[in-house]
N, C-alpha and C positions, 0 to 999 in steps of 0.2 A: 509580605515584604520580609526582608532578612534582618535580623537584628546581630549584633556583633559576637563572634567567636562562639557559635553553637557548638555544644557538644551533647550527643543525642543519646548519650548512656547515663541513665539516672544511676546514682550511688545507691548501692545496695543497702538493704535494711537488713540487720541482725534481729530476728524474730526471738529473742530471748528475754522478751519482757520491756525491754528499753530499746529506743531507736538509737543506732549508732551516732556517735558523735560526729556531725558536719563541719567541715571547714567553709568559710565563705565562697571559695570556690564550688565547693561540692552544691551549695545551695544554688549559686549560680547556675550552674550545669543543670540542675533538676528543674530550675525555674525555665532555662531555655528549653528543655524537651517538652514541658506543658505548654509554653508559648507557641513552639511549633505545630502542637495538637490543639491550637486554638483554646485552652483552657487557660484564659486569661485571669480569672480570679484568682485560681491556684498558684499560677506562675508569678504573680505579684506578690502574693504571700512569701513565695520562695525568695524572691529578689530581695524583698524587706528583710526576712530573716537574714538572708546574707550580708546586707548593708549594716543591720544593727550588729551584728558578730563583727563584722569589720572594723566598726567605729569602736567597739568595746576592747577589740586587740590593739587599736592605736598603731597601727602599723606605718603611718605617716601619710602626707598628702601625695607622695609622687608613687604610691603603691597601684599598679596597673590594676588589679580587680575591683578597687574602689569605683574606678571610672567605668570599669566595663559591668559592673552590677548597676549602677545609676543609669547608665546608658538602655540597659535591658530593661529595667523597671520604668523608665521612660517610655520606651518603646510598647510597652503593655499598657501604661496609661492613654497613650496615644490610641491604640487599639481600642480602648474602652470609651474613646471619646473624651478622655477627662482631661481637655487641653492645657487649663491654666497650670495643673500638677506635672503634666509632662514637660512643659515649658521650664520650669524650675529645674526639674532634675535633669533635663539636656543641658541648660547652663552651668548646672554644679558640676555634670561629669565633664562637661568642656573646660572648667576651671581646673580639674584635676588633670586632664589630658595636657594641659599646656603648662602646666606647673613642673611637668616630669623632667627630668634632667637630660635624658636624649629622647627628642621628640619622636613619638611613633606617630609617623604621618598618617598611616591608615587608620589608626584608632581615632585620631581627630578627625578624619574624613567621615568615618562612620557615624561619629556625634554629630557631625555637622550636617551630614545627610538626615539624620533624625530630625533633627531642628529645621530643616528644608522643608522635609514633608509636613511637619506639624503647622508650619506658617503657611503653606499651601492650602492645606485642609482650613485652616482658620480663617481664610480670605485675606491674608497679609501679604500679597504678592511682591511688594518690593523687599520684605525681609528675607522672603524665602528665595529671592534671586541672589541677595546677598550672600547668605550663607551656602546657597548653591554653587554660585562661582567659587565661593573659598575651598569648597570639598573639591571642585575640580581642578583647580590650583594645585593642590596637594596630591591629587592622585596622578596628575600629569607629570609630576616629578619623578614618578616610578614607571618607567618604560616595560617593565617586566611584568605590569598587572594590567592587560589590555581590558580584562573583564571588570576591573572596578572602575577604569576610566569609562567605559562604555555605560556602567551603572550610572554614575554622575551626568555623563551626557544626556541620558533618558531622562533624569530627574529634571534636570534642568530645560530640557526641551517640554516637559509638561508645564511648566512655570510660564514660559512664553506663549504656549498656545493658550494656556489662560488668560492671558493677557492680549490676546488678539495677534500675536506677532506670528502669525502663522508661516510666513516664509523662513524666519530665523528657527521656528520650532522644526521644520520640516528638516532644515540643513542639519540641526544638530542630531535628531534621530538617525540621519542616513552617517554622520559621522560616527554614531554610537555600531551601528552595523558594519563599518568599516574597520572599526578598531578590534572587533571580534571575530572578523571573515577568517575564515581557515582555521581556527580554534575548535577544540574538542566540543562533544555535543552536550557537556555541563553546562555550557554557557547559554543553553537554551532559555533560560530566564531573561537574559539581557535582550535576546533575539525576539522573544514574545513581546518584551516592554517597548522596543524600537518600532515593531509592526503595529503594536496598538496605537503608539502615538502617531503614526503615518496614517492609521486609520481615521484618527480622530480630526487630523487636520483636513482630510478628506471630506469628514460630515462637516466641518465648520463651513467649508467651501461648497456645500450642497453637492458633493461628487460623491454619491451614494454607491453606485456600483464599485467605485475605486475603494471605498471605504470597507464595503463588504468582502472584498479580495484581501485586503490588508487584515482584517478581524479573523477570516477563516484561517489565514496562514498563522495568525497569532495564538489562536486557540489551539490548534495542532502543536505548535512548538510549545506552548505554556503547559499543556495537558500531559506531555511527555517529561517535562522537566518538574511538575509540581503536583500531576493527579487533576482530576476532574472535579475535585470539590474544594478547591482553594479560591481564597478572596481574588486572586488576579486573574484566575479563568473565570469566574462570575462578573468581574467588572468587563471583561471582553464580551461575555455574552451579552450583557446589557448594551454594550456599544454595537454590537451586531444586530441588536432588537432596535436601535436607532436607524441603523442604516436601511432595515428591512422595511421600517416604516415610512422612512424617506422615500422608497420606492413604492409604498401603497400596499406592501404585503403584511397586511394586518395580523392575519392569523400566526404567522411565523414572528413577526415582532412580539405578538402577546406571550406566546409559549417560551420566547427567550427572555423576556422580563420575569415572567412567574419562574423560571428555573434559575435567574440569578438571586431574587428576593429570597427564594427558598435556602441556598446556599448562605447568603447574608445572614439570614435569621439564624439558620444553625450555628455560624461562627460569632456572630456579634449581639446575638439577641434582637428584640423588638424595636428596641430605641438605639439606632445608629445611623448615621447620615449615609452611608452605603444603602441601607435600606429605604432611607426616604428618596433616594435619588431613584431607585427601581419602580418604587410607587409613582412618583413624578412621571416616568419615562411611560409607565404603564397608563397613566392618566392621559398623556399626551395622545396616546391612540384614541382613546374613547373621544378626546376632544375633536380629534379629525375627522371621527365618524359622525359628530355631531350628537354624541350621548352625553350630554352637558352634565346631567346630574351624576352619572357614575364619575365623569372626569373632575367634577367638583367634590365629590367624597375622597376620591384618592389624593388630589391637590391638598385637602385639607388636613388629611392625615401626614403627609409629607411635612406641610407647614408646622404641624405640633411637634413633629420630631424633632427638625431643626431648630425649632424656637425653644426646644427643651435643651437641645445640646449646644447650641450657639450664642443664644440670647437673642434681642431683638434686632440689634445691629450688625447683620451679618449678610455678605451678599448672596448666600444660599436662602437666607430668610427672605430677601428682596425677590430672589427668583420665584419664590413659592408664591409670595403675594401677587408678582406680576402675572403668574398662570393663574391664579385666582380672579385677578382683574380681566383677563383675557374671557374666562367663562362668563363672568358677570356681562361684559360687554356684548357676547353673543346671545345672551339671555335677555338683551336689551335693557339690562339694569343699570343705567349710564352712570348714574349718582354713585353708585357702590363701586362700579369700575374705576371711577376717578377716583375715588378714595385711596383704593388698593393701588392703583398704579403710581399715583402721586406720592403714596408711602414707600413703595419700591423704589422710586425714582432718588427721594429723599435718602434712603440708605445707600444707595450707589453712590451718592454724590460724596458721601461720608466716608464710604471705604475704598472706593475704587479711583484711580487716575481719570482726570477729565475727559480723556479722550476713549475710555474703555467700551468695547462695542456693547455691553449691558446697558451702559448710560445712553449710549445711541439707540438701542431697542426701545427703551422705556421712554424715552424722549418721543420717539415716533408713536409709541403706542398712546401716551398722553394727548399728544397734539391730535391723533384722530377722534379720541374721546371729546375734546375740545371742539374739533370741526362739528361731528355731529351735534352738539350743541349750541351751534353757531357762536362760538365763544373765538371768532378768527383773529381776532389781535392776540390772543393767548396762544393759540396754534400754530401761528406763523413763525416765530421764533422757534419753537419746538421740533417743527419741520426741518427748519434749516440747521438746526444743531444734529438731528439724526442723520440727515443727508450728509454734513461735513464727517462726523463719525465714520458713517458707512464708507464713502469714500477712500479715507484716510485707511480703513481696516481691508475693504477688499478691492481697492483699486478703482480708476475714474470709469470704468467699462461695466462694473457690477450692475447687472441687470434690476436689482431690486431699487438703485436708484431713479430709475424712469418714474415708477409710480410716487415715490418719495418727493422728487422735484415736481411732479405734475400737482401734487396736493399742496405743495408749500406754493405753487403758483396760484393755484385756485384761491388759497388762503388770502394770499397778498390782494389778489383782485378784489375778493370780497371786501377787503379793508382799504381797498380805492387806493392800492399801491401798485398802479399800473406799469410802471417802467419795470420796477423789480420783477413784478409777476412775469412780464415778458421776457427777462433775463433767464429766470428759472425754468421757464416753460422751452426756451431755445436750447437749455444746456439739455433738458429731459429728452427732447427729440434728437439732439444730436448723438445721445447715448444710443438711443433706440436704431438710428438709422446706422450708426457706425457697426452695433452688434449684428445687424441685419447682412450689411454688406460684408463684413469681415469677422463672421463666426470663429470663436476660438474653439 
């Protein structure tokens, strides 16, 4: 990820026994170079020194370097997964930006983008979308900077994807590619980001071959722009691994996840959300191959990392608990599975909007657990909720609706609700027949 106004030349040191006296700008430039090299601890120290010096110089609230240093320090803290501190710094930087006499639109947009990504990673999609749209509005006022506009479109498409709004996410990613069509190769990072988003949309729709093609192109473009050891490239390898896993190519998937986690650990250390995501992805391969002990071990490690980084009430923690619940279910530990999935659903209901796909997923999982325990009265409403969210997210012909509605009908019959059961079963049969006669 870019932070504002990189200068990749460190200020020279005079080796005469004392370090050269550096200005706030010098400390910012040095910190930017270290940040680009993923040396976040040292980068943070440089930005802090620049900020302290800037405050001592008392150059006033409209001084541009103050906002720049704070934005860069916030980006460093975000990379270190220190989210509350990063939020405070971004908001302080935004205050400086907006108080300037002549509004620096791109400077404000850079800080807004940082806040957008922060809230996206922290699981606050509503705030992420708010700040993402504000950044895009500012960048659309500058027709001479299509790369910046594409950058904001890419970020906003990620938010919509995270919310399950796949058609909107796909449209914005394609707009980003249109915005930079014909520009020089140095815009490869925006191209790669847009291709990666389109690949993720394909994954969400279970279109694994299409996802693999997008991720392959994204990796090629991003490696040309950033090299093969960047976090952005590692994220694409991880996504490509998911596509390979979806196609049943377990060996390739595992190799890609291992490659990703090695890069992430080298950049961020052992305790970071990106490391947790790779571990979770690798666990999914073991789960699909029915190697539940290995899957559980990796899911546990991912959960411990996310719990340490985000705290107990976060969507990523809910996802980890849901994965652990799936392992417990397949090992026939139904009470343990019920506790884990119930807790995951509780977190999702606290942190996500009511029709979010994750709420539908965990509602359906919990319904199956209740069904297995013959708790038909509790299972029925959860099946109905899962089916409604699934239909809202993926459309009325989604194949998964057939199973959900059939299970809902079975729960209704077991609860002596025969009229409602017949309606649910009829809807399931209609979807099945329609998809057979008119395949998409």
